[in-house]
FIPA-411517 format. One record per residue: residue number from 1; x, y negated, z of N, C-alpha, C in turn; residue in three letters. Coordinates in nm, 2 decimals. Layout:
NUM_X_Y_Z_X_Y_Z_X_Y_Z_ALA
...
This chain:
1_9.83_-10.72_9.72_9.85_-10.59_9.78_9.75_-10.56_9.88_MET
2_9.70_-10.44_9.89_9.59_-10.40_9.98_9.65_-10.40_10.13_ILE
3_9.57_-10.45_10.22_9.60_-10.45_10.36_9.49_-10.38_10.43_HIS
4_9.51_-10.33_10.55_9.41_-10.26_10.62_9.39_-10.32_10.76_TYR
5_9.27_-10.31_10.81_9.24_-10.34_10.95_9.20_-10.21_11.01_VAL
6_9.25_-10.18_11.13_9.22_-10.05_11.19_9.19_-10.06_11.34_TYR
7_9.13_-9.96_11.39_9.10_-9.95_11.53_9.15_-9.82_11.58_ILE
8_9.23_-9.82_11.69_9.28_-9.70_11.75_9.21_-9.69_11.89_LEU
9_9.19_-9.56_11.93_9.14_-9.53_12.06_9.27_-9.48_12.14_CYS
10_9.30_-9.55_12.25_9.42_-9.51_12.33_9.38_-9.41_12.44_LEU
11_9.49_-9.36_12.50_9.47_-9.26_12.60_9.37_-9.29_12.71_ARG
12_9.37_-9.42_12.75_9.27_-9.47_12.86_9.14_-9.51_12.80_ASN
13_9.11_-9.48_12.68_8.99_-9.51_12.61_8.98_-9.66_12.56_ASN
14_9.08_-9.73_12.58_9.09_-9.87_12.53_9.09_-9.87_12.38_GLN
15_9.03_-9.97_12.32_9.03_-9.98_12.18_9.14_-10.09_12.14_LEU
16_9.22_-10.06_12.04_9.32_-10.14_11.99_9.29_-10.18_11.85_TYR
17_9.29_-10.31_11.81_9.26_-10.35_11.67_9.39_-10.41_11.62_VAL
18_9.42_-10.37_11.49_9.54_-10.42_11.43_9.52_-10.43_11.28_GLY
19_9.63_-10.48_11.21_9.62_-10.48_11.06_9.76_-10.45_11.01_SER
20_9.77_-10.40_10.89_9.89_-10.35_10.83_9.88_-10.34_10.68_THR
21_9.99_-10.33_10.60_9.98_-10.30_10.46_10.00_-10.15_10.44_GLU
22_10.06_-10.08_10.53_10.08_-9.94_10.52_10.03_-9.87_10.64_ASP
23_9.90_-9.82_10.63_9.83_-9.76_10.74_9.90_-9.64_10.79_LEU
24_9.94_-9.55_10.71_10.01_-9.43_10.75_10.13_-9.45_10.83_GLY
25_10.22_-9.54_10.78_10.34_-9.58_10.85_10.31_-9.64_10.99_ARG
26_10.22_-9.73_10.99_10.19_-9.80_11.11_10.13_-9.71_11.22_ARG
27_10.04_-9.62_11.17_9.99_-9.52_11.26_10.10_-9.43_11.32_PHE
28_10.19_-9.39_11.24_10.30_-9.31_11.28_10.38_-9.38_11.39_SER
29_10.40_-9.51_11.37_10.48_-9.60_11.46_10.40_-9.60_11.60_GLU
30_10.27_-9.62_11.59_10.19_-9.62_11.71_10.21_-9.48_11.79_HIS
31_10.20_-9.38_11.71_10.21_-9.24_11.77_10.34_-9.22_11.83_ARG
32_10.45_-9.27_11.77_10.58_-9.26_11.82_10.62_-9.35_11.94_ALA
33_10.53_-9.45_11.96_10.56_-9.55_12.06_10.65_-9.66_12.03_GLY
34_10.67_-9.68_11.90_10.76_-9.79_11.85_10.69_-9.91_11.79_SER
35_10.55_-9.91_11.79_10.48_-10.01_11.72_10.46_-10.14_11.81_ALA
36_10.42_-10.12_11.94_10.40_-10.23_12.03_10.39_-10.17_12.17_CYS
37_10.40_-10.26_12.27_10.40_-10.21_12.41_10.27_-10.15_12.45_ARG
38_10.16_-10.21_12.40_10.03_-10.16_12.44_10.01_-10.02_12.41_THR
39_10.03_-9.98_12.28_10.01_-9.84_12.24_10.13_-9.75_12.29_THR
40_10.25_-9.81_12.31_10.36_-9.72_12.36_10.33_-9.67_12.49_ALA
41_10.26_-9.74_12.58_10.24_-9.70_12.72_10.11_-9.62_12.73_HIS
42_10.03_-9.62_12.62_9.90_-9.55_12.63_9.88_-9.45_12.52_LEU
43_9.99_-9.38_12.48_9.98_-9.27_12.39_9.92_-9.15_12.45_ARG
44_9.86_-9.06_12.38_9.85_-9.05_12.24_9.74_-9.15_12.19_PRO
45_9.75_-9.18_12.07_9.65_-9.27_12.01_9.57_-9.19_11.90_VAL
46_9.45_-9.24_11.87_9.37_-9.17_11.76_9.32_-9.29_11.67_GLU
47_9.34_-9.27_11.55_9.28_-9.37_11.45_9.14_-9.33_11.43_LEU
48_9.05_-9.43_11.47_8.90_-9.40_11.47_8.83_-9.49_11.36_ILE
49_8.90_-9.59_11.30_8.83_-9.67_11.20_8.94_-9.74_11.12_TYR
50_8.91_-9.76_10.99_8.99_-9.85_10.91_8.91_-9.90_10.79_SER
51_8.95_-10.02_10.74_8.89_-10.07_10.63_8.99_-10.15_10.54_GLU
52_8.98_-10.14_10.41_9.08_-10.20_10.32_9.03_-10.34_10.29_ALA
53_9.13_-10.43_10.27_9.11_-10.57_10.23_9.21_-10.60_10.11_HIS
54_9.17_-10.69_10.02_9.25_-10.72_9.90_9.38_-10.79_9.93_PRO
55_9.39_-10.85_10.04_9.52_-10.93_10.07_9.54_-10.94_10.22_ASP
56_9.66_-10.98_10.26_9.69_-11.00_10.40_9.60_-11.10_10.47_ARG
57_9.58_-11.21_10.41_9.50_-11.32_10.47_9.36_-11.27_10.51_SER
58_9.29_-11.20_10.42_9.15_-11.15_10.46_9.16_-11.05_10.56_SER
59_9.26_-10.96_10.56_9.28_-10.86_10.67_9.30_-10.92_10.80_ALA
60_9.39_-11.03_10.81_9.41_-11.09_10.94_9.29_-11.16_10.99_ILE
61_9.21_-11.23_10.90_9.09_-11.29_10.94_8.99_-11.19_11.00_LYS
62_8.98_-11.08_10.93_8.89_-10.97_10.98_8.94_-10.92_11.11_ARG
63_9.07_-10.89_11.13_9.13_-10.84_11.25_9.09_-10.94_11.37_GLU
64_9.11_-11.07_11.35_9.08_-11.16_11.45_8.93_-11.16_11.49_ARG
65_8.85_-11.15_11.38_8.70_-11.14_11.41_8.67_-11.02_11.50_GLN
66_8.72_-10.91_11.46_8.69_-10.78_11.54_8.75_-10.79_11.68_ILE
67_8.86_-10.85_11.70_8.92_-10.86_11.83_8.84_-10.94_11.92_LYS
68_8.76_-11.03_11.87_8.67_-11.12_11.96_8.55_-11.04_12.00_ARG
69_8.52_-10.93_11.93_8.39_-10.86_11.96_8.40_-10.78_12.09_TRP
70_8.29_-10.75_12.15_8.28_-10.66_12.26_8.31_-10.52_12.22_SER
71_8.34_-10.44_12.32_8.37_-10.30_12.30_8.25_-10.23_12.23_ARG
72_8.13_-10.27_12.28_8.00_-10.21_12.22_7.99_-10.24_12.08_ALA
73_8.02_-10.36_12.04_8.01_-10.40_11.90_8.12_-10.32_11.81_LYS
74_8.24_-10.31_11.87_8.34_-10.23_11.80_8.30_-10.09_11.78_LYS
75_8.24_-10.03_11.88_8.20_-9.89_11.87_8.08_-9.88_11.77_ILE
76_8.00_-9.97_11.76_7.89_-9.97_11.66_7.95_-9.98_11.52_ALA
77_8.05_-10.06_11.50_8.12_-10.06_11.37_8.19_-9.93_11.34_LEU
78_8.26_-9.87_11.43_8.32_-9.74_11.42_8.22_-9.63_11.38_VAL
79_8.10_-9.63_11.44_8.00_-9.53_11.42_7.91_-9.56_11.30_ASN
80_7.93_-9.68_11.24_7.85_-9.72_11.12_7.70_-9.75_11.16_GLY
81_7.68_-9.79_11.28_7.55_-9.82_11.33_7.52_-9.97_11.30_ASN
82_7.47_-9.99_11.18_7.45_-10.13_11.13_7.34_-10.20_11.21_TRP
83_7.24_-10.13_11.25_7.13_-10.19_11.33_7.19_-10.25_11.46_THR
84_7.26_-10.16_11.53_7.32_-10.20_11.66_7.43_-10.32_11.64_GLU
85_7.50_-10.31_11.53_7.60_-10.41_11.50_7.54_-10.54_11.48_LEU
86_7.43_-10.55_11.42_7.36_-10.68_11.40_7.29_-10.73_11.53_LYS
87_7.25_-10.64_11.61_7.18_-10.67_11.74_7.28_-10.73_11.84_ARG
88_7.40_-10.68_11.85_7.49_-10.73_11.95_7.55_-10.87_11.92_LEU
89_7.59_-10.94_12.03_7.64_-11.08_12.01_7.76_-11.08_11.92_PRO
90_7.78_-11.19_11.85_7.90_-11.21_11.76_8.03_-11.22_11.84_LEU
91_8.02_-11.27_11.96_8.14_-11.30_12.04_8.13_-11.24_12.18_CYS
92_8.23_-11.18_12.23_8.23_-11.11_12.36_8.22_-11.20_12.48_ARG
93_8.25_-11.33_12.46_8.26_-11.43_12.57_8.12_-11.49_12.60_THR
94_8.03_-11.47_12.52_7.89_-11.52_12.54_7.79_-11.42_12.52_THR
95_7.67_-11.44_12.58_7.56_-11.35_12.55_7.47_-11.39_12.44_GLY
96_7.51_-11.49_12.37_7.43_-11.55_12.26_7.50_-11.51_12.13_THR
97_7.43_-11.54_12.02_7.49_-11.52_11.89_7.57_-11.64_11.84_ARG
98_7.65_-11.70_11.92_7.72_-11.82_11.90_7.85_-11.79_11.83_TYR
99_7.88_-11.86_11.72_8.01_-11.85_11.65_8.11_-11.95_11.70_ARG
100_8.23_-11.90_11.71_8.33_-11.99_11.76_8.40_-12.07_11.65_THR
101_8.37_-12.04_11.53_8.43_-12.12_11.42_8.33_-12.13_11.30_HIS
């Protein structure tokens, strides 16, 4: 079953990364404030990016990868700026292209 990884932009401009098997339902839950505490307190939310994955496992793996990225790298992904995406560090905790796994 197809699963999705998505990025929301919250009221305070924070980016929220999540995954789900039903993107429409999950987005509605975020907008209603019933999905999680983070998005409930920072509504309204805007869906700014999503990508499909063939199964839950690959979606969760990708979600975790994106969550480790810096805000700049996430924005490059959202904008489809592949040059900038490659240039930015793989991990937000270091200034190098160091992989944590």
